[in-house]
C-alpha positions in Angstrom: -53.9 -25.1 16.5 -49.9 -24.8 16.1 -48.4 -21.5 14.9 -45.6 -22.3 12.6 -42.9 -19.4 12.3 -40.6 -19.6 9.1 -37.2 -18.0 9.6 -35.4 -16.9 6.4 -31.7 -17.4 6.8 -29.1 -16.7 4.5 -25.8 -18.4 4.7 -22.3 -16.2 4.3 -22.0 -17.2 0.9 -25.0 -16.1 -0.1 -24.4 -12.8 1.4 -20.9 -12.4 -0.2 -22.7 -13.5 -3.7 -25.1 -11.1 -3.3 -22.7 -8.1 -2.3 -20.7 -9.1 -5.2 -23.4 -9.3 -7.8 -24.9 -6.0 -6.6 -21.9 -4.0 -5.0 -22.0 -2.1 -2.1 -20.6 1.9 -2.3 -19.4 4.1 0.7 -18.8 7.5 -0.3 -18.1 10.0 2.6 -16.6 13.3 2.9 -15.6 14.8 6.4 -14.1 18.6 7.2 -13.3 19.8 10.3 -12.9 23.6 10.6 -12.4 26.0 13.3 -13.2 29.6 12.9 -13.4 29.2 9.1 -10.0 27.6 9.1 -10.1 24.1 7.5 -8.0 21.8 10.0 -9.0 18.2 8.2 -10.8 17.2 5.3 -10.9 13.4 4.7 -12.5 11.8 1.6 -13.5 8.4 1.6 -14.6 6.5 -1.3 -14.9 2.5 -0.9 -16.2 0.1 -3.1 -16.7 -3.9 -2.8 -18.3 -5.3 -5.9 -17.2 -7.6 -8.8 -15.3 -6.2 -11.6 -18.3 -6.0 -13.8 -20.3 -4.2 -11.1 -17.2 -1.9 -10.4 -16.7 -1.1 -14.3 -20.4 -0.1 -14.3 -20.0 2.3 -11.3 -17.0 3.5 -12.6 -18.4 4.3 -16.1 -21.3 6.1 -14.5 -19.6 8.4 -12.5 -16.6 9.1 -14.8 -14.0 7.2 -13.1 -12.8 5.1 -16.6 -9.9 6.6 -18.6 -10.1 6.1 -22.3 -6.6 4.3 -23.8 -4.7 7.0 -25.8 -4.5 6.5 -29.7 -1.0 5.7 -30.8 
């Protein structure tokens, strides 16, 4: 009896398509302080997504700005 092994592999195009479809959000905050004095504060927010996914994310976190009425 032979054992067959199935390996699912994805091409780079499939991976990029999936990332653009679902999106990736990286949000980080780093604070370095010494004796209660803040020395360094770094905030990083990176989003890799399609425009549609980004607009959904931006609306969800309140980053969209409504145009001013003339």
